[in-house]
C-alpha positions as a Markdown table, in Angstrom:
| # | Residue | x | y | z |
|---|---|---|---|---|
| 1 | Met | 119.2 | 55.6 | 108.6 |
| 2 | Ser | 117.0 | 58.4 | 109.0 |
| 3 | Tyr | 116.8 | 60.9 | 111.9 |
| 4 | Lys | 114.4 | 63.1 | 113.3 |
| 5 | Thr | 115.5 | 66.5 | 115.0 |
| 6 | Val | 113.2 | 67.5 | 118.1 |
| 7 | Ile | 113.4 | 71.0 | 119.1 |
| 8 | Gly | 111.6 | 72.7 | 122.1 |
| 9 | Leu | 112.3 | 76.6 | 122.9 |
| 10 | Glu | 112.3 | 78.7 | 126.0 |
| 11 | Ile | 112.0 | 82.5 | 125.3 |
| 12 | His | 112.5 | 85.3 | 127.9 |
| 13 | Ala | 110.8 | 88.4 | 126.9 |
| 14 | Glu | 111.1 | 91.6 | 129.2 |
| 15 | Leu | 107.9 | 93.5 | 129.6 |
| 16 | Leu | 107.4 | 97.2 | 128.4 |
| 17 | Thr | 106.1 | 98.3 | 131.8 |
| 18 | Asp | 107.3 | 101.6 | 133.3 |
| 19 | Thr | 108.2 | 100.2 | 136.7 |
| 20 | Lys | 109.7 | 96.7 | 137.8 |
| 21 | Ile | 107.5 | 93.7 | 138.6 |
| 22 | Phe | 107.5 | 93.9 | 142.5 |
| 23 | Cys | 108.6 | 97.7 | 143.4 |
| 24 | Gly | 108.4 | 100.9 | 142.0 |
| 25 | Cys | 111.8 | 101.2 | 140.4 |
| 26 | Lys | 112.2 | 102.2 | 136.9 |
| 27 | Asn | 111.9 | 99.6 | 134.1 |
| 28 | Glu | 114.8 | 101.3 | 132.0 |
| 29 | Phe | 117.4 | 100.3 | 129.8 |
| 30 | Gly | 120.8 | 102.0 | 129.6 |
| 31 | Ala | 120.6 | 103.9 | 133.0 |
| 32 | Asp | 123.7 | 104.6 | 135.1 |
| 33 | Val | 124.9 | 101.1 | 136.8 |
| 34 | Asn | 122.9 | 100.5 | 140.1 |
| 35 | Thr | 120.8 | 103.4 | 140.1 |
| 36 | Asn | 117.3 | 101.7 | 139.3 |
| 37 | Cys | 117.3 | 99.6 | 142.5 |
| 38 | Cys | 115.9 | 99.6 | 145.7 |
| 39 | Pro | 115.5 | 97.2 | 148.9 |
| 40 | Val | 113.0 | 95.1 | 147.2 |
| 41 | Cys | 114.6 | 94.2 | 144.0 |
| 42 | Leu | 118.0 | 93.9 | 145.9 |
| 43 | Gly | 116.2 | 91.3 | 148.1 |
| 44 | Leu | 117.2 | 93.0 | 151.4 |
| 45 | Pro | 116.0 | 91.7 | 154.6 |
| 46 | Gly | 112.6 | 93.1 | 155.7 |
| 47 | Ser | 111.5 | 94.1 | 152.2 |
| 48 | Leu | 108.3 | 93.0 | 150.7 |
| 49 | Pro | 107.4 | 92.6 | 147.0 |
| 50 | Val | 104.1 | 93.8 | 145.6 |
| 51 | Leu | 102.9 | 92.6 | 142.4 |
| 52 | Asn | 102.6 | 95.2 | 139.4 |
| 53 | Lys | 99.2 | 95.0 | 137.9 |
| 54 | Lys | 100.6 | 95.8 | 134.6 |
| 55 | Val | 102.8 | 92.9 | 134.2 |
| 56 | Leu | 99.5 | 90.6 | 134.8 |
| 57 | Glu | 97.7 | 92.5 | 132.0 |
| 58 | Tyr | 100.6 | 92.2 | 129.8 |
| 59 | Gly | 101.2 | 88.5 | 130.5 |
| 60 | Val | 97.3 | 88.0 | 129.6 |
| 61 | Met | 97.7 | 89.9 | 126.5 |
| 62 | Ala | 100.5 | 87.8 | 125.3 |
| 63 | Gly | 98.8 | 84.6 | 126.3 |
| 64 | Leu | 95.7 | 85.8 | 124.3 |
| 65 | Ser | 97.9 | 86.6 | 121.3 |
| 66 | Phe | 99.4 | 83.1 | 121.5 |
| 67 | Asn | 95.9 | 81.4 | 121.6 |
| 68 | Cys | 96.4 | 80.2 | 125.4 |
| 69 | Glu | 94.1 | 79.5 | 127.9 |
| 70 | Ile | 94.3 | 82.1 | 130.9 |
| 71 | Ala | 94.3 | 80.8 | 134.4 |
| 72 | Arg | 91.4 | 82.4 | 136.6 |
| 73 | Glu | 93.5 | 81.5 | 139.9 |
| 74 | Thr | 97.4 | 81.4 | 140.0 |
| 75 | Lys | 100.2 | 82.1 | 142.4 |
| 76 | Met | 103.8 | 83.1 | 142.5 |
| 77 | Asp | 106.4 | 80.6 | 143.5 |
| 78 | Arg | 110.2 | 80.8 | 144.8 |
| 79 | Lys | 112.7 | 79.2 | 142.5 |
| 80 | Asn | 115.9 | 78.7 | 144.7 |
| 81 | Tyr | 119.2 | 79.0 | 143.1 |
| 82 | Phe | 122.3 | 81.1 | 143.6 |
| 83 | Tyr | 124.1 | 83.0 | 141.0 |
| 84 | Pro | 126.1 | 86.2 | 141.7 |
| 85 | Asp | 123.5 | 88.5 | 140.0 |
| 86 | Leu | 120.6 | 87.0 | 142.0 |
| 87 | Thr | 121.3 | 88.7 | 145.4 |
| 88 | Lys | 118.6 | 86.8 | 147.5 |
| 89 | Ala | 119.5 | 83.3 | 146.2 |
| 90 | Tyr | 115.9 | 82.9 | 144.7 |
| 91 | Gln | 113.9 | 84.0 | 141.9 |
| 92 | Ile | 110.2 | 84.7 | 142.4 |
| 93 | Ser | 108.7 | 83.0 | 139.2 |
| 94 | Gln | 105.8 | 80.5 | 138.7 |
| 95 | Tyr | 105.7 | 76.8 | 138.7 |
| 96 | Asp | 102.9 | 74.5 | 138.7 |
| 97 | Ile | 100.0 | 76.9 | 137.9 |
| 98 | Pro | 101.2 | 79.3 | 135.0 |
| 99 | Leu | 99.3 | 82.4 | 134.1 |
| 100 | Cys | 98.8 | 80.9 | 130.5 |
| 101 | Ser | 99.0 | 77.6 | 128.9 |
| 102 | Asn | 97.9 | 75.3 | 126.1 |
| 103 | Gly | 98.3 | 77.8 | 123.2 |
| 104 | Tyr | 99.9 | 77.8 | 119.8 |
| 105 | Ile | 101.6 | 79.7 | 116.8 |
| 106 | Glu | 101.2 | 78.6 | 113.3 |
| 107 | Ile | 104.1 | 78.8 | 110.9 |
| 108 | Glu | 104.5 | 78.3 | 107.2 |
| 109 | Lys | 106.6 | 75.5 | 106.3 |
| 110 | Glu | 109.1 | 75.4 | 103.1 |
| 111 | Asp | 106.3 | 73.8 | 101.0 |
| 112 | Gly | 103.8 | 76.5 | 101.7 |
| 113 | Thr | 101.7 | 74.4 | 104.3 |
| 114 | Thr | 101.2 | 75.7 | 107.8 |
| 115 | Lys | 102.3 | 73.8 | 111.0 |
| 116 | Lys | 101.0 | 74.5 | 114.5 |
| 117 | Ile | 103.8 | 74.9 | 117.1 |
| 118 | Arg | 102.1 | 74.2 | 120.5 |
| 119 | Ile | 103.0 | 76.7 | 123.6 |
| 120 | Arg | 103.2 | 74.7 | 126.8 |
| 121 | Arg | 102.9 | 77.8 | 129.1 |
| 122 | Ile | 103.8 | 81.4 | 129.6 |
| 123 | His | 104.5 | 82.6 | 133.2 |
| 124 | Ile | 105.6 | 85.9 | 134.8 |
| 125 | Glu | 108.8 | 86.2 | 136.8 |
| 126 | Glu | 111.5 | 88.7 | 137.7 |
| 127 | Asp | 114.7 | 89.1 | 135.8 |
| 128 | Thr | 118.2 | 88.8 | 137.4 |
| 129 | Gly | 121.0 | 91.4 | 137.7 |
| 130 | Lys | 123.8 | 91.6 | 135.1 |
| 131 | Ser | 127.4 | 90.5 | 135.5 |
| 132 | Leu | 130.1 | 92.7 | 133.9 |
| 133 | His | 133.5 | 91.1 | 133.4 |
| 134 | Asp | 136.5 | 93.5 | 133.0 |
| 135 | Ile | 139.7 | 93.0 | 131.4 |
| 136 | Ser | 141.6 | 92.3 | 134.9 |
| 137 | Gly | 139.3 | 89.2 | 135.3 |
| 138 | Asp | 137.2 | 90.9 | 138.2 |
| 139 | Thr | 133.4 | 90.5 | 137.9 |
| 140 | Leu | 131.1 | 93.7 | 138.6 |
| 141 | Leu | 127.5 | 93.4 | 139.2 |
| 142 | Asp | 124.7 | 95.9 | 138.0 |
| 143 | Tyr | 121.4 | 95.3 | 139.5 |
| 144 | Asn | 119.3 | 97.7 | 137.6 |
| 145 | Arg | 117.8 | 94.7 | 135.4 |
| 146 | Ser | 117.1 | 92.7 | 138.9 |
| 147 | Gly | 113.4 | 92.7 | 139.2 |
| 148 | Val | 112.5 | 93.9 | 135.6 |
| 149 | Pro | 109.5 | 91.9 | 134.7 |
| 150 | Leu | 109.6 | 89.0 | 132.2 |
| 151 | Ile | 107.5 | 86.5 | 130.5 |
| 152 | Glu | 108.8 | 82.8 | 130.0 |
| 153 | Ile | 107.4 | 81.1 | 127.0 |
| 154 | Val | 107.9 | 77.5 | 126.9 |
| 155 | Thr | 107.1 | 75.5 | 123.8 |
| 156 | Glu | 106.3 | 71.6 | 123.4 |
| 157 | Pro | 109.0 | 70.0 | 121.4 |
| 158 | Asp | 107.2 | 70.4 | 118.1 |
| 159 | Met | 109.7 | 71.7 | 115.6 |
| 160 | Asn | 111.7 | 69.3 | 113.7 |
| 161 | Ser | 114.5 | 71.5 | 112.2 |
| 162 | Pro | 116.5 | 74.5 | 113.0 |
| 163 | Gln | 114.6 | 76.3 | 110.1 |
| 164 | Glu | 111.4 | 75.6 | 111.8 |
| 165 | Ala | 112.5 | 77.0 | 115.1 |
| 166 | Tyr | 113.9 | 80.0 | 113.3 |
| 167 | Lys | 110.5 | 80.7 | 111.6 |
| 168 | Phe | 108.7 | 80.2 | 115.1 |
| 169 | Leu | 111.1 | 82.9 | 116.6 |
| 170 | Glu | 110.4 | 85.3 | 113.9 |
| 171 | Lys | 106.7 | 84.9 | 114.3 |
| 172 | Leu | 106.9 | 85.1 | 118.0 |
| 173 | Lys | 109.0 | 88.3 | 117.8 |
| 174 | Glu | 106.5 | 89.9 | 115.3 |
| 175 | Ile | 103.4 | 89.3 | 117.5 |
| 176 | Leu | 105.1 | 90.6 | 120.7 |
| 177 | Leu | 106.0 | 93.8 | 118.5 |
| 178 | Phe | 102.4 | 93.9 | 117.4 |
| 179 | Thr | 101.1 | 93.7 | 120.8 |
| 180 | Gln | 103.7 | 96.0 | 122.4 |
| 181 | Val | 104.2 | 94.0 | 125.4 |
| 182 | Ser | 107.9 | 94.0 | 124.7 |
| 183 | Asp | 110.4 | 95.8 | 122.6 |
| 184 | Val | 112.1 | 92.3 | 121.8 |
| 185 | Lys | 115.6 | 94.0 | 121.5 |
| 186 | Met | 118.0 | 91.1 | 121.8 |
| 187 | Glu | 120.9 | 93.6 | 121.6 |
| 188 | Gln | 119.6 | 94.8 | 124.8 |
| 189 | Gly | 118.8 | 91.5 | 126.4 |
| 190 | Ser | 114.9 | 92.1 | 126.4 |
| 191 | Leu | 114.5 | 89.0 | 124.3 |
| 192 | Arg | 116.5 | 85.9 | 125.2 |
| 193 | Cys | 116.3 | 82.3 | 123.7 |
| 194 | Asp | 117.2 | 79.0 | 125.1 |
| 195 | Val | 117.0 | 75.8 | 123.0 |
| 196 | Asn | 116.5 | 72.2 | 123.9 |
| 197 | Ile | 117.5 | 69.9 | 121.1 |
| 198 | Asn | 118.0 | 66.2 | 120.4 |
| 199 | Ile | 117.7 | 63.7 | 117.5 |
| 200 | Val | 115.9 | 60.5 | 117.3 |
| 201 | Lys | 116.9 | 57.5 | 115.0 |
| 202 | Glu | 114.3 | 55.6 | 113.3 |
| 203 | Asp | 115.0 | 52.5 | 115.3 |
| 204 | Gly | 114.0 | 54.7 | 118.5 |
| 205 | Leu | 117.5 | 55.5 | 119.6 |
| 206 | Lys | 117.7 | 59.1 | 121.1 |
| 207 | Ser | 120.5 | 61.7 | 121.8 |
| 208 | Asn | 120.5 | 63.0 | 125.1 |
| 209 | Ile | 118.6 | 66.4 | 125.3 |
| 210 | Val | 121.1 | 69.4 | 125.2 |
| 211 | Glu | 120.1 | 72.9 | 126.1 |
| 212 | Leu | 121.5 | 75.9 | 124.5 |
| 213 | Lys | 122.0 | 79.1 | 126.4 |
| 214 | Asn | 123.3 | 82.7 | 125.7 |
| 215 | Leu | 122.2 | 83.0 | 122.3 |
| 216 | Asn | 122.2 | 86.6 | 121.5 |
| 217 | Ser | 120.4 | 86.6 | 118.1 |
| 218 | Phe | 118.2 | 84.4 | 116.0 |
| 219 | Lys | 121.1 | 83.7 | 113.6 |
| 220 | Ala | 123.2 | 82.6 | 116.4 |
| 221 | Ala | 120.4 | 80.4 | 117.5 |
| 222 | Leu | 120.1 | 79.0 | 114.0 |
| 223 | Lys | 123.7 | 78.4 | 113.7 |
| 224 | Ala | 123.7 | 76.6 | 117.1 |
| 225 | Met | 121.0 | 74.3 | 116.4 |
| 226 | Glu | 122.4 | 73.4 | 113.0 |
| 227 | Tyr | 125.7 | 72.7 | 114.6 |
| 228 | Glu | 124.1 | 70.4 | 117.3 |
| 229 | Glu | 122.0 | 68.6 | 114.9 |
| 230 | Ile | 125.1 | 67.3 | 113.1 |
| 231 | Arg | 127.1 | 66.8 | 116.4 |
| 232 | His | 124.2 | 64.7 | 117.6 |
| 233 | Arg | 124.1 | 62.6 | 114.5 |
| 234 | Glu | 127.7 | 62.2 | 114.4 |
| 235 | Leu | 127.8 | 60.8 | 117.9 |
| 236 | Leu | 125.2 | 58.4 | 117.4 |
| 237 | Glu | 126.6 | 56.9 | 114.2 |
| 238 | Lys | 129.9 | 56.2 | 116.2 |
| 239 | Gly | 127.7 | 54.4 | 119.0 |
| 240 | Glu | 128.3 | 57.3 | 121.4 |
| 241 | Asn | 125.8 | 59.8 | 122.9 |
| 242 | Thr | 125.5 | 63.4 | 124.0 |
| 243 | Ala | 126.0 | 64.4 | 127.8 |
| 244 | Arg | 122.7 | 65.9 | 129.3 |
| 245 | Glu | 124.2 | 69.4 | 129.6 |
| 246 | Thr | 123.9 | 73.1 | 129.1 |
| 247 | Arg | 126.2 | 74.5 | 126.2 |
| 248 | Arg | 126.7 | 78.0 | 124.8 |
| 249 | Trp | 127.5 | 79.0 | 121.3 |
| 250 | Asp | 130.7 | 80.5 | 120.5 |
| 251 | Asp | 130.6 | 83.0 | 117.5 |
| 252 | Ser | 134.5 | 83.2 | 117.1 |
| 253 | Gln | 134.8 | 79.3 | 116.9 |
| 254 | Asn | 131.3 | 78.7 | 115.2 |
| 255 | Lys | 130.7 | 75.9 | 117.6 |
| 256 | Thr | 128.8 | 75.2 | 120.8 |
| 257 | Ile | 131.0 | 74.9 | 124.1 |
| 258 | Ser | 129.9 | 72.9 | 127.1 |
| 259 | Met | 129.1 | 75.1 | 130.3 |
| 260 | Arg | 127.8 | 72.8 | 132.8 |
| 261 | Ser | 125.7 | 69.7 | 133.5 |
| 262 | Lys | 122.0 | 70.2 | 133.2 |
| 263 | Glu | 119.8 | 70.9 | 136.3 |
| 264 | Asn | 116.6 | 69.0 | 137.1 |
| 265 | Val | 113.6 | 70.5 | 138.3 |
| 266 | Gln | 114.3 | 69.2 | 141.7 |
| 267 | Asp | 117.2 | 71.4 | 142.1 |
| 268 | Tyr | 115.3 | 74.3 | 142.1 |
| 269 | Arg | 113.2 | 73.4 | 145.4 |
| 270 | Tyr | 110.0 | 75.2 | 144.3 |
| 271 | Phe | 107.5 | 76.4 | 147.0 |
| 272 | Pro | 104.9 | 79.0 | 147.0 |
| 273 | Glu | 106.0 | 82.6 | 147.4 |
| 274 | Pro | 104.9 | 83.5 | 151.0 |
| 275 | Asp | 105.2 | 87.2 | 150.5 |
| 276 | Ile | 102.5 | 87.3 | 147.8 |
| 277 | Val | 99.1 | 86.5 | 148.0 |
| 278 | Asp | 97.5 | 84.1 | 145.4 |
| 279 | Ile | 96.1 | 85.9 | 142.2 |
| 280 | Lys | 92.6 | 85.8 | 141.2 |
| 281 | Ile | 91.7 | 86.8 | 137.6 |
| 282 | Ser | 88.3 | 88.1 | 136.8 |
| 283 | Glu | 86.4 | 87.4 | 133.6 |
| 284 | Glu | 85.9 | 91.2 | 133.2 |
| 285 | Phe | 89.9 | 91.8 | 133.3 |
| 286 | Ile | 90.3 | 89.0 | 130.8 |
| 287 | Asn | 87.5 | 90.3 | 128.5 |
| 288 | Asn | 88.7 | 94.1 | 128.7 |
| 289 | Ile | 92.0 | 93.0 | 127.5 |
| 290 | Lys | 90.6 | 90.9 | 124.8 |
| 291 | Glu | 88.5 | 93.7 | 123.5 |
| 292 | Asn | 91.4 | 96.0 | 123.3 |
| 293 | Leu | 93.9 | 93.5 | 121.6 |
| 294 | Pro | 95.5 | 95.1 | 118.6 |
| 295 | Glu | 94.9 | 93.4 | 115.1 |
| 296 | Leu | 97.7 | 90.8 | 114.9 |
| 297 | Pro | 99.9 | 90.2 | 112.1 |
| 298 | Asp | 98.4 | 87.2 | 110.4 |
| 299 | Ala | 94.9 | 89.2 | 110.2 |
| 300 | Lys | 96.4 | 92.3 | 109.3 |
| 301 | Arg | 98.0 | 90.5 | 106.3 |
| 302 | Ser | 95.0 | 88.7 | 105.1 |
| 303 | Arg | 93.3 | 92.1 | 105.4 |
| 304 | Phe | 96.0 | 94.1 | 103.4 |
| 305 | Ile | 95.6 | 91.4 | 100.6 |
| 306 | Lys | 91.7 | 91.6 | 100.7 |
| 307 | Glu | 91.2 | 95.3 | 101.2 |
| 308 | Tyr | 94.0 | 96.7 | 99.0 |
| 309 | Ser | 94.4 | 93.8 | 96.5 |
| 310 | Leu | 98.1 | 93.5 | 97.3 |
| 311 | Pro | 100.1 | 90.5 | 96.4 |
| 312 | Asp | 101.2 | 88.1 | 99.4 |
| 313 | Tyr | 104.8 | 89.3 | 99.1 |
| 314 | Asp | 103.8 | 92.9 | 99.4 |
| 315 | Ala | 101.5 | 92.2 | 102.3 |
| 316 | Lys | 104.2 | 90.2 | 104.3 |
| 317 | Ile | 106.8 | 93.1 | 104.0 |
| 318 | Leu | 104.2 | 95.8 | 104.8 |
| 319 | Thr | 103.0 | 93.8 | 108.0 |
| 320 | Ser | 106.5 | 92.8 | 109.1 |
| 321 | Thr | 106.1 | 95.5 | 112.0 |
| 322 | Lys | 103.3 | 97.3 | 113.4 |
| 323 | Glu | 105.2 | 100.6 | 112.5 |
| 324 | Ile | 105.4 | 99.8 | 108.8 |
| 325 | Ala | 101.7 | 98.7 | 108.5 |
| 326 | Asn | 100.6 | 101.9 | 110.2 |
| 327 | Tyr | 102.8 | 104.1 | 108.1 |
| 328 | Phe | 101.2 | 102.4 | 104.8 |
| 329 | Glu | 97.6 | 102.8 | 106.0 |
| 330 | Glu | 98.3 | 106.5 | 106.9 |
| 331 | Val | 99.5 | 107.1 | 103.1 |
| 332 | Val | 96.7 | 105.1 | 101.8 |
| 333 | Lys | 94.3 | 107.4 | 103.5 |
| 334 | Lys | 95.8 | 110.3 | 101.4 |
| 335 | Phe | 96.7 | 108.9 | 98.2 |
| 336 | Asn | 94.4 | 105.9 | 96.6 |
| 337 | Asp | 97.0 | 103.9 | 94.9 |
| 338 | Pro | 98.0 | 101.0 | 97.4 |
| 339 | Lys | 100.2 | 99.1 | 94.9 |
| 340 | Met | 102.2 | 102.2 | 94.0 |
| 341 | Ile | 102.6 | 103.0 | 97.5 |
| 342 | Ser | 103.7 | 99.5 | 98.6 |
| 343 | Asn | 106.3 | 99.6 | 95.7 |
| 344 | Trp | 107.8 | 102.8 | 97.0 |
| 345 | Ile | 107.7 | 101.7 | 100.6 |
| 346 | Met | 109.2 | 98.3 | 99.8 |
| 347 | Thr | 112.1 | 99.7 | 97.7 |
| 348 | Glu | 113.0 | 103.2 | 98.3 |
| 349 | Leu | 111.8 | 104.0 | 101.7 |
| 350 | Leu | 112.6 | 100.5 | 103.7 |
| 351 | Arg | 115.9 | 100.3 | 101.8 |
| 352 | Arg | 117.1 | 103.6 | 102.9 |
| 353 | Val | 115.5 | 103.1 | 106.4 |
| 354 | Asn | 117.6 | 100.0 | 106.9 |
| 355 | Asp | 120.8 | 101.4 | 105.4 |
| 356 | Glu | 120.7 | 104.3 | 107.9 |
| 357 | Gly | 119.7 | 102.1 | 110.8 |
| 358 | Ile | 116.7 | 104.3 | 111.7 |
| 359 | Thr | 113.0 | 104.0 | 112.4 |
| 360 | Leu | 110.0 | 105.6 | 110.3 |
| 361 | Asn | 109.6 | 108.0 | 113.4 |
| 362 | Asp | 113.2 | 109.3 | 112.5 |
| 363 | Leu | 112.0 | 110.4 | 108.9 |
| 364 | Lys | 112.9 | 114.1 | 108.2 |
| 365 | Phe | 109.7 | 114.5 | 106.0 |
| 366 | Thr | 106.1 | 114.2 | 106.6 |
| 367 | Ile | 103.5 | 111.7 | 105.3 |
| 368 | Glu | 102.1 | 114.6 | 103.4 |
| 369 | Asp | 105.3 | 115.2 | 101.6 |
| 370 | Phe | 105.6 | 111.8 | 100.7 |
| 371 | Val | 102.1 | 111.8 | 99.2 |
| 372 | Tyr | 102.8 | 115.0 | 97.4 |
| 373 | Leu | 105.7 | 113.3 | 95.8 |
| 374 | Leu | 103.6 | 110.4 | 94.7 |
| 375 | Asn | 101.0 | 112.5 | 93.2 |
| 376 | Glu | 103.5 | 114.4 | 91.2 |
| 377 | Ile | 104.7 | 111.1 | 89.6 |
| 378 | Ser | 101.3 | 109.6 | 89.3 |
| 379 | Gln | 100.0 | 112.7 | 87.4 |
| 380 | Gly | 103.1 | 112.5 | 85.0 |
| 381 | Lys | 104.4 | 115.9 | 86.3 |
| 382 | Ile | 108.0 | 114.3 | 86.9 |
| 383 | Asn | 109.0 | 110.7 | 85.8 |
| 384 | Asn | 110.0 | 108.1 | 88.1 |
| 385 | Asn | 113.7 | 108.5 | 88.0 |
| 386 | Ala | 113.3 | 112.1 | 88.9 |
| 387 | Gly | 111.0 | 111.1 | 91.7 |
| 388 | Lys | 113.8 | 109.0 | 93.1 |
| 389 | Lys | 116.1 | 111.8 | 93.1 |
| 390 | Val | 113.5 | 114.1 | 94.8 |
| 391 | Phe | 113.1 | 111.1 | 97.4 |
| 392 | Arg | 116.8 | 110.8 | 98.1 |
| 393 | Glu | 116.9 | 114.6 | 99.0 |
| 394 | Met | 113.8 | 114.6 | 101.1 |
| 395 | Phe | 115.2 | 111.7 | 103.0 |
| 396 | Glu | 118.7 | 113.1 | 103.6 |
| 397 | Thr | 117.8 | 116.8 | 104.0 |
| 398 | Gly | 114.1 | 116.9 | 105.0 |
| 399 | Lys | 113.5 | 119.6 | 102.1 |
| 400 | Lys | 109.8 | 120.0 | 100.7 |
| 401 | Pro | 109.6 | 117.9 | 97.4 |
| 402 | Glu | 107.8 | 120.9 | 95.6 |
| 403 | Asp | 111.1 | 123.2 | 96.5 |
| 404 | Ile | 113.2 | 120.2 | 95.2 |
| 405 | Ile | 111.3 | 119.8 | 91.9 |
| 406 | Lys | 111.6 | 123.5 | 91.5 |
| 407 | Glu | 115.3 | 124.0 | 92.2 |
| 408 | Lys | 116.3 | 121.1 | 89.9 |
| 409 | Gly | 114.0 | 121.9 | 87.1 |
| 410 | Leu | 112.5 | 118.3 | 87.2 |
| 411 | Val | 109.1 | 119.1 | 86.0 |
| 412 | Gln | 108.3 | 116.8 | 82.9 |
| 413 | Ile | 107.6 | 118.2 | 79.6 |
| 414 | Gln | 104.0 | 117.3 | 78.6 |
| 415 | Asp | 103.8 | 119.8 | 75.4 |
| 416 | Glu | 103.6 | 117.3 | 72.4 |
| 417 | Gly | 104.8 | 120.1 | 70.1 |
| 418 | Ala | 107.8 | 120.5 | 71.9 |
| 419 | Ile | 108.5 | 116.8 | 72.3 |
| 420 | Lys | 107.7 | 116.3 | 68.5 |
| 421 | Asp | 110.7 | 118.6 | 67.4 |
| 422 | Met | 113.2 | 116.6 | 69.6 |
| 423 | Val | 111.8 | 113.3 | 68.3 |
| 424 | Met | 112.1 | 114.5 | 64.4 |
| 425 | Asn | 115.5 | 115.6 | 65.1 |
| 426 | Val | 116.5 | 112.2 | 66.7 |
| 427 | Leu | 115.0 | 110.4 | 63.8 |
| 428 | Lys | 116.9 | 112.5 | 61.3 |
| 429 | Glu | 120.1 | 111.7 | 63.0 |
| 430 | Asn | 119.5 | 107.9 | 63.4 |
| 431 | Met | 118.2 | 106.8 | 60.2 |
| 432 | Gln | 119.7 | 103.1 | 60.5 |
| 433 | Ser | 117.7 | 102.8 | 63.6 |
| 434 | Val | 114.6 | 103.8 | 62.0 |
| 435 | Lys | 115.1 | 101.2 | 59.1 |
| 436 | Asp | 116.0 | 98.6 | 61.9 |
| 437 | Tyr | 112.6 | 99.2 | 63.6 |
| 438 | Lys | 110.8 | 99.0 | 60.3 |
| 439 | Asn | 112.5 | 95.9 | 59.6 |
| 440 | Gly | 111.1 | 94.4 | 63.0 |
| 441 | Lys | 113.9 | 94.9 | 65.4 |
| 442 | Asp | 112.0 | 96.2 | 68.4 |
| 443 | Arg | 115.1 | 97.0 | 70.2 |
| 444 | Ala | 115.8 | 100.0 | 68.0 |
| 445 | Leu | 112.7 | 101.7 | 69.3 |
| 446 | Gly | 114.1 | 101.6 | 72.9 |
| 447 | Phe | 117.5 | 103.3 | 71.7 |
| 448 | Leu | 115.4 | 106.0 | 69.7 |
| 449 | Val | 113.3 | 106.7 | 73.1 |
| 450 | Gly | 116.5 | 106.8 | 75.1 |
| 451 | Gln | 118.2 | 109.3 | 72.7 |
| 452 | Val | 114.9 | 111.6 | 72.9 |
| 453 | Met | 115.0 | 111.4 | 76.8 |
| 454 | Lys | 118.7 | 112.4 | 76.6 |
| 455 | Ala | 118.1 | 115.2 | 74.3 |
| 456 | Ser | 115.4 | 116.3 | 76.7 |
| 457 | Arg | 117.6 | 115.9 | 79.8 |
| 458 | Gly | 115.2 | 113.0 | 81.1 |
| 459 | Lys | 112.3 | 115.6 | 81.2 |
| 460 | Ala | 110.1 | 114.4 | 78.3 |
| 461 | Asn | 107.1 | 112.3 | 79.2 |
| 462 | Pro | 108.3 | 108.9 | 78.0 |
| 463 | Gln | 104.8 | 107.6 | 77.0 |
| 464 | Ile | 104.4 | 110.8 | 74.5 |
| 465 | Val | 108.1 | 110.1 | 73.4 |
| 466 | Asn | 107.2 | 106.5 | 72.6 |
| 467 | Lys | 103.8 | 107.3 | 70.9 |
| 468 | Leu | 105.2 | 110.1 | 68.9 |
| 469 | Ile | 108.3 | 107.8 | 67.4 |
| 470 | Val | 105.8 | 105.1 | 66.5 |
| 471 | Glu | 103.5 | 107.6 | 64.7 |
| 472 | Leu | 106.3 | 109.4 | 62.7 |
| 473 | Ile | 108.2 | 106.3 | 61.7 |
| 474 | Asp | 104.8 | 104.7 | 60.5 |
| 475 | Asn | 104.1 | 107.9 | 58.5 |
| 476 | Met | 107.7 | 107.8 | 56.7 |
């Protein structure tokens, strides 16, 4: 009997504002514990929250990027629950009138077709503090994160496999990075993902929805969903069912573990936040954000294919982040060979950047240095292998490419007369390879070219070498 997996996601993304959502405390990761907090974000009696306008702006920007409708009138609500890291025992959030609703993201399926994943709502809210557990079993509390602005993005249950959900998360992260409303660093907690999953048999029998929390990476989310998919199916096949509960992923055991029973919306006792006035959003405010919205990944990808005649694969890599896309276009302005630039960025540059765990902003050489190197290669002054050696030293030391080329004597020999002498010597010493080539063994030509390149210490222009070998053999 066949099964259908049903997945919905709830994603929390911290916003890149300078200050918190309801006070003037810094929105900053990595500060000393309990240094970025005040009576407002600690929820002390008598303190009053004031909504940060930038939070509203970033929320609308995210909504427009995800094709959402933007509410013209909305409000904040109190969500009542107690956790140790939520000092006032309620969270200021949004309930029945979210800032954004009815959006979607399109993902590419395995067969190359696209699928629309609907976004039910995006609302703004405050983050909680952070619990720190020490080895003695005590729990310490850091309230620096309390009051940091969040958007919560809630999808419809439109994903039918863990792989589809993974692709959605990747696409969502990509868009948030391009709009720069969030840095989406999961290792710092600025992007967090909860999963709601169950399966449906073809006869209509359903497993109970299980929520997966505390997923600290997309790979962990994928593994947790795959595990739950199998667990639900096995239970239904045994005539049992899943409990309606919240579970967490345990990396060490490679399985999900029960945390608690699932809360209902009634448990939160929502009511309008009395300390914040209702919010009215003007058409001018929305239009101004819309006009200043950056080019989004899909649009940029299509433009790269059309404008620079790049293959789809290249365009996907080059638009995977705004940083890479901008770097590529800066180089194209100074060196008009998009495909050559793309090849070098995708292979040499990104490989080394990823290996070193740095960003393009950390490079020790300038765009002008990179362009100089590409020009030297394209004009045949140095060959491709020499170019890679130069690039490696540029990357590691920041030295100018012209200095490296000069110091290492890498300039390519272009003089046909000098190359011809080397070719003639190689042919005399390898007459059997000459006979093999004449007898139709093309591999012999490659061997002869290699011998000339070895004799020239890699400096001879390989195109000239190839041409001269063929000409000289034909005249023998």
